[in-house]
N, C-alpha and C positions, 0 to 999 in steps of 0.2 A: 387614626381611627383604630380603636381596640375592640375586637369582636366580642370580648367578654363584657364590655360596658355598652356597646352600641345596640340600638333597637333595630336589628337587621333580620331577625327571624320572622317570616310571615306565618301567622297562625290564624286558626278559625275558632271563634268562641261559641259558647252554647247557643246563643241567639242567632248564630249564622254570620255575625259580623266578622270582618277580617281586620287584623291589626298587626303591627310589627313590634316585637319584644326583644329584650336582651336575654342571654342565657340564664341569668339568675331568676328570671320569671317563669322558668319552665314548669315549676310545680304549682302555678296558679290554677286552682280548681276550675276556673271558668274557661280554660283553654282545653279544647278537645282534640286538636290535630294540627299538623303543619298545613299551610295553605299556599304553597308556592304556585307560580304560573305554569310550571312544568312538572310532570309526574316524576321524572328522574331527579329533579331538585328535591322533591319531598322525600324520596328514598335516601338521598345523600344527607339531608338535614337530620333525618332520624338517626342515621349512623353517626353523624357529628355529635348529636346530643348524647347518644348512648356512650360513645367513646369518651366524651367529656366527663360524664358522670362516673364511668368505670375508672378513668384515670385519676380522679380526685376524691372519690368517696372514701371516708374513713371507716365505713361500716364493715365489720369483720365477723359477724356472727348472724345466724338465721333469725334470732329474736329481734335484733336491731333492724335487720332487713324488713321483717314483717311489720314492725312498728312504723317504719317510714312508708311502707306500702299502704297502710291504713290511714296514717296521718302524715301527708306530704310535708316536707320542710318548707320554711318560708324563704323569701328572697335573701334575707340577711344570712341565713345558714348556708345557702348555696354560694353566696358571695364569698364566704369564708373558705368554702371548699376550693373555689376557683382561684383565689388570690395568689397562691404560691406559683401558679403557672401563667400568670397574666402576661408576662413578657413574651411568651410564645405566640400570642394572638394579636400582635400588632399587624395591621394590614397594609400600612403605608409607611413612609419615612425612608431614611437612608440606610438603616440597619436591617436586622432580620425582619422578614415579613412572613405572615402566615402562608404556608404551602408554596412559598416562592424561593427560588434558588438563592442561597446566601451570597455566593461569590460571583454571580452573573452580573457583568457590568454593561452599561448602555453602549450599544454599538458593536459589541463583540459576538452577537448572535443574530439569527434571522428574525426580522420583524414581521409579525402576522396581524391580521385583523382580529379584533376581539371575538368575533363570531366563531373563529377557529377553535375556541375553547369548548364549544358544544360538540358532543360526541357525533352527532349526525352530520356535521358540517362537511362539505366536500373537501377532500384533501388536495395536495398539490398536483397529484397525477390526474385527478378528475378535472381540476381547473385547467390544467395544461391541455388535456384532450377534449375539453368542452363536453364532458360526459355527465355533468350535473343536471340530469333531465328532471328528476322528481324533487330533489331538495336543492333549490337554487342558491347560488352564491349571493352575497350581499344582502341577505335578509336581516341579519343582525349587524349593525354598524357601531352602536354605542350602548354601553351598559352602565347603570348606576353602580357605585361601589358595592352595594348589598348583593345585587344579582351577579356582579363579577366575582365576588367572594364565593358565592354558591356555585357558580359555573366552574371555578377553579377547583373547588373541593370535589365536585362531581367528576371532573376529568381525572383527578389524581386517584380517586377510588376505582373508577371504571376503565382507566386508560387502556385502549386497544393498541395493537402494534401501530407505530407511526413512521415506519421507515428505519433505516440503519441507525441503531443506537437510541431510538426513541422508545423507551421501555414500556412494557405493559405493567398493570397494577400488581400489587402483591398477590392477588388471587387470579392473575391473568386478565385478559381483556373482557370486560363485561361480565363480572361474576354474578352468580345467583345469591341473593340474600334472603334469609327467612327470619322474620321477627314474630314474637308471640304478642298478641293483643288481647285486651279484655273483650268479652262478649256477654252482655251488651256493653257498648262503649261507656267508659267512666270519665276519664280525663287523659290528656296527653301524658301527664306525669305517670299515671298507672301503666300506660303502654310502654313508656320508656323504662321504668323501673323494673318491669318484668324481665327485661333483657340485660339487666346489670347483676353481676354476681358479687358475693362478699369479696373483699379485696384480696385476702390470702388465697382464696379458691381460684381467682383469676390469675394471680401471679405465678402459680405453680404449673400452668398449662404449657408455657414455652418461654423462651427468652432467658436473659441473664439479669437477675435482679441486682447484681453488683454494678451493672452499667448505669451509674447514677448521674452521669453527665447529662445536662438538659437535652443536648442534641441526640442522645441515644433514644430518647422518646419522641422528640420533635426535631426531625432531621434538618429543617430549614434554619435552625439556630447556629449552624456551622457549615463550612464547606463540605462537599461530598467526600473529600479525602479524609475527613475526620472519622467517617464511618466505613468507607470502602476504598481500598487501594485502586489506583488507576488500572482499568481493565479487569477489575476483580468482581466479586459478587457479594451480596449481603444476605446472610443467613440469620435465623432467629437468635442464635447464640452470640451474635455480634452486637445486639442491641437490647434495650430494656423491653420487657413484655408489653408495655404501653404502646410501643412503636407500631404494633399491628393495626391500631386504629388511625395512625397518622403517617402512613407510608407516603412517600413522595417520589414516584418513579420518573416524573417529568421535570426537566429543568426549565422553569418558566419564571419570568419576572414581568409584572404588569407595568405599562408605561403610565406613570402617575403625573407626568409633566405636561404632555399635550392633551389635556382634558378640555372638554367643552361643556357648555350648558345646553339643556334641552330635556327631552323626555326619554326615559329608558326604553329600549326596544323590546324588553321582555315584560317588565312589570307596568310600564306606562307612566310611572311616577316622575315628576320633574326632579332634576338634579343639577347642581352647579359643577359637578365633577364627573361627567360622563367619560368613561374610559373607552378608547377606540382601538388601542393596539397593545400587543404584548410581544416580548422577545422570548425566543425559545432556542435551546441548544440540546444536542443529543448527548448520549452517554451519562444518564443520570443513575440513580441507584438501581442495581440489577438484582432483583429479588429472586433468590434460588434457595433450595433446601426445603426442609420439612415445616413450612409455614402452615399453621392451622388456625384460620380465622374463626373466632367463636360464633360468627353470625352466618356462616355458610355451610351447607351440606357438602359431603365429599364422596368420591367413588374410588374404588381400589383399582390400581393398575400394577403392572410388573415393576414400575419405578416407585411405587408407593401410593399414598393417598393424594388425590388431586381434587380441587374445588369444582363443583358442578357449575355449568353455565346454561342459561336458557337456550332452548332449541326451537326450530320452527314448529308451529302447532299450538303454541301457548301452554297454559297451565290448566290442570283439571284434576279430577279425583284420582286419576292414575298416579299422581304424584303424592297422594296423601301418605301412603305407607313409607316410601323412601325418605320423605322429608320429615315425617313425624317419628317413625320408629326404625327406619333403615331397612335394607334388603340383605338377606343372608344367602341369596342364591349365587349363581355363578357371577353375576354382575353385582358385586357387593357395593352397597352404599350405606352411609351412616348420616344421621341428621346433624345439623349444626350443634356444636358442643353446648351452646346455650339452651337450645330446645331439649336436648338430652338431659341436661342438668335440671331444668324446670320439671320435666316429666317424671324424673326419678326422685327429686328431693323437695319439691314445693307443695306436695299434697296437703301438708298441714298449714301452709302459709297462704295458699291461693285457692279459694273455694269457688265453685261454679264453673260455668262454661268459658272456654277460651277459643281463640282462632289464630290461625297462622297466616301471616302476610308474606307472600313470596313475590319478589320483583327483580328485574334486571334486564339488560340489553341482550337481544339475540344478535351476536356479531358474526359476520363473515369476514374473518381476518380484520381488515381495517374498516369495513363497512358495517354500519348499524342497520340491520334488516328490520328490526322491530323492537319496541319496548313492551315487555309483558309484565303484568302484575295481576295478582288474584289473592283472595283470602279463602282458606280452607278451614272448616269448623273442626274443633277438637272435642266439642261437647264436654262431657265430664271425665275425659280420659285421665286427667291429672289426679282425680280423686280415686282412681282404681289402684289397688295394690299391685306390686310388680308381677306376681303370678297371673293376676287378672289381665294385666296389660299384655302379657305373652299370649293369652287366649285370644284377645282382640287381634293381635298381630297375626296369629295363625289363621284365623277366619278370614281376615281381610286379604291376606296373601292368596287364599284360595279363590276368593271372588275376583280378584284382579287377574289371576292366571286364566280364569274362564273368560273374562272380558277381553283380554289380549288375544285369545284364540278366536273369539267371536269376531273381533275387529278384523283379524287376518282373513277369516272366512268371507266376510262381507267384501273386503277389498279385492280379494282374488276373484270372487264371483262377478263383481261389477266390471273388473278389468277384462275378464273372459267374455262377458256379454258385449262389451264395447268393442274390443279389439282382437280378442283371441289371446292365447297363452303367451305369445312371444312379445307382447307389447311392453314398452318401457316408458317411464315418465313419472311425473309427480302426482301421486294419488293421495296426498296428505289431506285433501279436503274431505275425503271419505272418512278417514280416521277422525278428523276433528269433529265432523257431524255426529259420528257414532258416540264419541266420548261425551259430547254435549247432551245428546238425547238420553243417554242412560244415566246421567249424573244424579238426577233427582231421586231415582230409585235407590242408587247406591247410598246416598246420604240418609235416606229414610231407614234403610237397613242398618247402617252404621250407628245411627243414633239409638235405635232399639237395642243393638248388640251391646253398646257401651253401658246403656242403662241397666240391662239385665246383668252384665258383668259387675258393674259397680255395686249392685244390690246383693251380690253373692249368690245368684241363682243359676250359675252356669251349669251345675250338675243336674238341675231340674229341667233344662232346656235342650231339646233335640235340635242340632244344627241342620239336619237334612231338609226339613221343610223350607227353611230360609234359602238354602242352596238351590233347591228345586224351583222356588219362586224366582230367584235370580236367573236361573237357567232359562225358564220360560220367558222372562222379560227380555233376555238377550236374543232369544230366537225370534220372538215377535217383532222386536225392534229391527233386527237385521232384515227380516223378510219385508217389513213395511217400508224400510228405507230403500231396499232394492226396487220395490214396485213403485213407490210414490215419489221418491226424491231423485233417484239416479237413473236407472234403466227405464222404468215404466214412464217416467216423465218426459222422455225424449220423443222427438218426432218419429212417428211410426214408419214413414217411408225411408228413414235413415237407419233402421234397425234390421238385424238379421234374426228372424224369428226362431230358427233352429238353434242358433248360437245362444240366444237369450234363454230359451227353454232348457237347454243343456246346462247353462250356468246356474239357473234357478234350482234345478233338481240337485245339482252338486251342492249348492248352498244349503238347501234343506237337509240333505243327507249329512253334511259335515257338521251342521249346527247341533244335530242330535246324535252324532257319532260317538264312538267309544273314547276318542282322544279328549274331546271337550268334557265329557262326563268324568273321565279320570282326572282331568285338571281341576274340576269342581268337587272332587272327592265324592262323587255320586256312584251308586251301584250301576254297573254296566249291564243292561238287559240282555237276556239270553239270545234274543232274536238278533241283536247287534253282533254278539260274539259269533253266532252261527253264520251270519252274513259275511263276516270277515273271514271265517274259515273256508266258506264256499268259494270266495274269490281267490283265496290262496291255493286251493286244491288243484286247479288246472296247471298252475305254474309248477307245483310240486311234481305232477305227473310228467310234465315235459322234462 
């Protein structure tokens, strides 16, 4: 089975019907999205398709890129693109197999159930200690070749730590991925092509273009020692730039011999070749160095730039600025290279509104705590000139600074009302509720800001009224949530009225205090300044 010819990609068509297609049909205008049975599979398939197009595209100038965005290629054209790398996408047989270790032989590695390919499956330690309470063992016993290929791809992309020598993915375990999509939806091709660069622009980002051996792009075409010495590491300059899409940290080979017939445990379709086991061995490719994946945002550390990973609490508008434009504060972040390129160079090629699709696993070392995904609107930001985009960035950073401070005030007040100042614990539910409740207002303001900026009316617009309205909304929301959702909603007999009253007064005072007004770049009223001086006077006299 060759994955470039096989109808193995589940897709949804405009009429809502689901079908399976081969990669050369990705530009079919009737296809609107991937439609796998698992959310993480859809994310992996999107990255597979983008990587395939980026690896094979001959397009090397903006005009040609724009032409294909407006008039998608046919299946014959895509087939010609893919033909030179067809050998890398054989999925079974005795030779090289897609995403499977080239030199791993039957019987020389540990045999695992096929369900272990899934990120959330309980590991050996959980099985040994009988601690798989919420995600039980034995749920997935057999997979059709199509779902097995997708599961293998998903694991290699997201690979978390798996014990001694079982490597993480090129971006670490469970990376955050951000893709740009059309708004409103047009077709799957348009969404994929938005995330593909001209060939020469992609090649200069990292890697060594002189590494033309097939295994330098597709590591499963040779043994590990062809790329990495025993006990060594794999850096960007040891491989071709295309390798970034085809990283293979795990040494795995599927058992294609002991197959059975039946229904797939994921997609439910019948198959004569259900795969039940795979073999795995440690010490695969050890990705180290300045890897820079074009589909992930990064943050700066003392050791350099590292890829972002989803964290508890999910995604929301607080991620809009770092994922779309980056952060230039103490905690520096930058958007994915692809998002940055589109924002800076596609204004003449892509008109109208866009959205950002962010997704990934929230991992606690080896354990998958949650899968998160969300879409964030970009409105007409791409149509704005660079200076206008800087204005949007400046204003949004002010709004978010105020929101962060308001969330902190609410969290502190609720904690003090419930337990007193010394309480410790997980108060993330308060933050999650706050960000969710204030989201609609944020996007309402953002849409208006981008529209005014795009129309060149920045100099005619006073930002203070918008900041004041945002401040009032934050105050009203926090007070209402304190009263109606958290403290006031609790049983009266279990509350401490004095502590509740003190916490509420502190909340109201802090929400309209000088710190939050300064964060929102609002004038600090004289009464607030005087109150601050009055409080500091006794201390000065002492």
